[in-house]
KOLBAMI-711469 format. One line per field, with one value per residue: residue in three letters; y, z, x of N, C-alpha, C, CB in turn. Coordinates in nm, 3 decimals, decimal comma. Glycine has a CB too. Layout:
BEGIN
code: (Ala; ...)
n.py: (Y; ...)
n.pz: (Z; ...)
n.px: (X; ...)
ca.py: (Y; ...)
ca.pz: (Z; ...)
ca.px: (X; ...)
c.py: (Y; ...)
c.pz: (Z; ...)
c.px: (X; ...)
cb.py: (Y; ...)
cb.pz: (Z; ...)
cb.px: (X; ...)
This chain:
BEGIN
code: (Met; Ala; Thr; Glu; Met; Arg; Lys; Trp; Glu; Cys; Ile; Val; Cys; Gly; Tyr; Val; Tyr; Asp; Glu; Ala; Thr; Gly; Asp; Pro; Glu; His; Gly; Ile; Lys; Ala; Gly; Thr; Arg; Trp; Glu; Asp; Ile; Pro; Glu; Asp; Trp; Thr; Cys; Pro; Glu; Cys; Gly; Ile; Ser; Lys; Ala; Asp; Phe; Glu; Met; Val; Leu; Lys; Ala; Ala)
n.py: (0,264; 0,253; 0,148; -0,067; 0,026; -0,117; -0,292; -0,363; -0,561; -0,562; -0,814; -0,860; -0,698; -0,650; -0,387; -0,219; -0,098; 0,126; 0,181; 0,389; 0,580; 0,623; 0,714; 0,964; 1,086; 1,021; 1,110; 0,994; 1,015; 1,013; 0,788; 0,684; 0,434; 0,088; 0,012; 0,244; 0,360; 0,456; 0,225; 0,220; 0,287; 0,215; 0,020; 0,219; 0,143; -0,082; -0,054; -0,250; -0,361; -0,275; -0,485; -0,674; -0,695; -0,803; -0,838; -0,774; -1,006; -0,976; -1,104; -1,358)
n.pz: (-2,204; -1,857; -1,667; -1,386; -1,064; -0,856; -0,546; -0,300; -0,088; 0,207; 0,283; 0,515; 0,746; 0,669; 0,596; 0,333; 0,025; -0,188; -0,494; -0,587; -0,361; -0,300; -0,132; 0,001; 0,226; 0,207; -0,042; -0,269; -0,496; -0,500; -0,718; -0,824; -1,007; -0,914; -1,052; -1,122; -0,890; -0,713; -0,712; -0,469; -0,278; 0,039; 0,256; 0,459; 0,719; 0,807; 0,675; 0,493; 0,171; -0,173; -0,322; -0,156; -0,144; -0,228; -0,497; -0,406; -0,454; -0,606; -0,460; -0,602)
n.px: (-0,674; -0,610; -0,335; -0,372; -0,311; -0,083; 0,020; 0,280; 0,442; 0,638; 0,875; 0,985; 0,870; 0,612; 0,522; 0,319; 0,355; 0,185; 0,106; -0,064; -0,098; 0,164; 0,486; 0,501; 0,632; 0,882; 0,979; 0,847; 0,608; 0,260; 0,111; 0,341; 0,491; 0,616; 0,847; 0,945; 1,063; 1,359; 1,625; 1,773; 1,603; 1,457; 1,250; 1,043; 0,969; 1,125; 1,387; 1,482; 1,587; 1,440; 1,437; 1,340; 1,059; 0,722; 0,489; 0,146; -0,079; -0,396; -0,713; -0,918)
ca.py: (0,204; 0,281; 0,022; -0,083; 0,036; -0,230; -0,273; -0,429; -0,576; -0,588; -0,966; -0,862; -0,631; -0,622; -0,259; -0,226; 0,021; 0,148; 0,274; 0,497; 0,675; 0,649; 0,736; 1,119; 1,120; 0,980; 1,159; 0,910; 1,076; 0,942; 0,740; 0,632; 0,291; 0,030; 0,003; 0,391; 0,390; 0,415; 0,082; 0,256; 0,312; 0,084; 0,012; 0,325; 0,087; -0,165; -0,040; -0,359; -0,316; -0,285; -0,612; -0,770; -0,677; -0,894; -0,781; -0,839; -1,054; -0,950; -1,188; -1,368)
ca.pz: (-2,074; -1,759; -1,604; -1,268; -0,960; -0,766; -0,401; -0,287; 0,054; 0,259; 0,342; 0,660; 0,839; 0,630; 0,525; 0,210; -0,058; -0,267; -0,608; -0,584; -0,269; -0,298; -0,009; 0,000; 0,330; 0,164; -0,165; -0,371; -0,526; -0,520; -0,855; -0,879; -1,033; -0,825; -1,126; -1,109; -0,753; -0,714; -0,648; -0,333; -0,173; 0,126; 0,346; 0,551; 0,845; 0,867; 0,612; 0,397; 0,032; -0,241; -0,384; -0,059; -0,148; -0,336; -0,511; -0,344; -0,560; -0,581; -0,440; -0,712)
ca.px: (-0,712; -0,514; -0,293; -0,415; -0,215; -0,035; 0,059; 0,414; 0,451; 0,797; 0,845; 1,012; 0,773; 0,475; 0,470; 0,271; 0,388; 0,073; 0,149; -0,168; -0,053; 0,321; 0,555; 0,548; 0,733; 1,018; 1,001; 0,791; 0,488; 0,150; 0,103; 0,479; 0,489; 0,711; 0,956; 1,009; 1,122; 1,478; 1,671; 1,824; 1,496; 1,433; 1,140; 1,027; 0,952; 1,240; 1,501; 1,506; 1,592; 1,362; 1,442; 1,268; 0,919; 0,654; 0,358; 0,038; -0,193; -0,557; -0,815; -0,999)
c.py: (0,212; 0,141; 0,037; -0,051; -0,085; -0,208; -0,373; -0,442; -0,620; -0,735; -0,960; -0,815; -0,608; -0,492; -0,285; -0,086; 0,025; 0,233; 0,402; 0,605; 0,699; 0,653; 0,881; 1,159; 1,104; 1,005; 1,091; 0,974; 0,991; 0,897; 0,690; 0,474; 0,237; 0,030; 0,159; 0,434; 0,356; 0,298; 0,102; 0,287; 0,197; 0,135; 0,118; 0,275; 0,017; -0,158; -0,133; -0,303; -0,338; -0,418; -0,719; -0,725; -0,764; -0,825; -0,850; -0,871; -1,012; -1,084; -1,219; -1,354)
c.pz: (-1,983; -1,694; -1,445; -1,162; -0,876; -0,631; -0,385; -0,120; 0,095; 0,320; 0,480; 0,764; 0,801; 0,567; 0,374; 0,145; -0,181; -0,376; -0,610; -0,503; -0,243; -0,165; 0,005; 0,123; 0,288; 0,016; -0,295; -0,389; -0,538; -0,691; -0,906; -0,879; -0,961; -0,935; -1,146; -0,981; -0,767; -0,648; -0,505; -0,247; -0,095; 0,188; 0,451; 0,698; 0,907; 0,802; 0,513; 0,252; -0,064; -0,312; -0,284; -0,035; -0,245; -0,353; -0,451; -0,451; -0,498; -0,557; -0,572; -0,676)
c.px: (-0,598; -0,468; -0,321; -0,317; -0,210; -0,007; 0,179; 0,422; 0,597; 0,767; 0,917; 0,910; 0,645; 0,424; 0,426; 0,291; 0,259; 0,092; 0,043; -0,147; 0,093; 0,375; 0,599; 0,635; 0,864; 1,051; 0,953; 0,652; 0,383; 0,132; 0,229; 0,466; 0,618; 0,847; 1,015; 1,055; 1,285; 1,530; 1,737; 1,729; 1,474; 1,289; 1,140; 1,003; 1,067; 1,382; 1,549; 1,505; 1,473; 1,311; 1,371; 1,121; 0,871; 0,543; 0,250; -0,041; -0,317; -0,626; -0,893; -1,141)
cb.py: (0,059; 0,383; -0,008; -0,203; 0,151; -0,282; -0,307; -0,330; -0,679; -0,457; -1,104; -0,785; -0,515; -0,637; -0,144; -0,273; 0,000; 0,194; 0,186; 0,451; 0,645; 0,783; 0,646; 1,219; 1,043; 0,834; 1,173; 0,750; 1,146; 1,034; 0,843; 0,682; 0,259; -0,135; -0,073; 0,495; 0,290; 0,502; 0,004; 0,362; 0,354; 0,045; -0,118; 0,411; 0,003; -0,308; -0,030; -0,471; -0,377; -0,207; -0,648; -0,776; -0,542; -1,046; -0,766; -0,762; -1,221; -0,875; -1,131; -1,490)
cb.pz: (-2,086; -1,652; -1,638; -1,260; -0,879; -0,812; -0,291; -0,363; 0,101; 0,397; 0,239; 0,680; 0,876; 0,738; 0,526; 0,213; -0,130; -0,194; -0,761; -0,548; -0,157; -0,365; 0,000; 0,003; 0,447; 0,193; -0,171; -0,331; -0,634; -0,460; -0,942; -0,778; -1,194; -0,760; -1,259; -1,147; -0,628; -0,681; -0,750; -0,332; -0,231; 0,259; 0,408; 0,504; 0,837; 0,863; 0,697; 0,414; -0,025; -0,299; -0,419; 0,084; -0,175; -0,302; -0,639; -0,241; -0,591; -0,716; -0,338; -0,779)
cb.px: (-0,757; -0,574; -0,130; -0,461; -0,241; 0,078; -0,069; 0,551; 0,343; 0,867; 0,911; 1,124; 0,814; 0,405; 0,587; 0,129; 0,561; -0,026; 0,148; -0,287; -0,109; 0,360; 0,672; 0,416; 0,717; 1,037; 1,126; 0,787; 0,495; 0,031; 0,056; 0,615; 0,486; 0,655; 0,919; 0,916; 1,042; 1,534; 1,788; 1,910; 1,366; 1,570; 1,138; 0,912; 0,849; 1,200; 1,582; 1,396; 1,702; 1,393; 1,597; 1,345; 0,879; 0,623; 0,328; -0,034; -0,198; -0,634; -0,899; -0,976)
């Protein structure tokens, strides 16, 4: 059973990183898990660090 793709939101600007689509413009391929993104990756919108993202929880 495949693990569900998650989304992560920048707490500063609201940019959402979706594991399913990745961030190809910045070298992150579609399907790349959050934990596999380099620690020095930054938000493509505001430049904040990866540590300042929170997982988007699905509505029940």
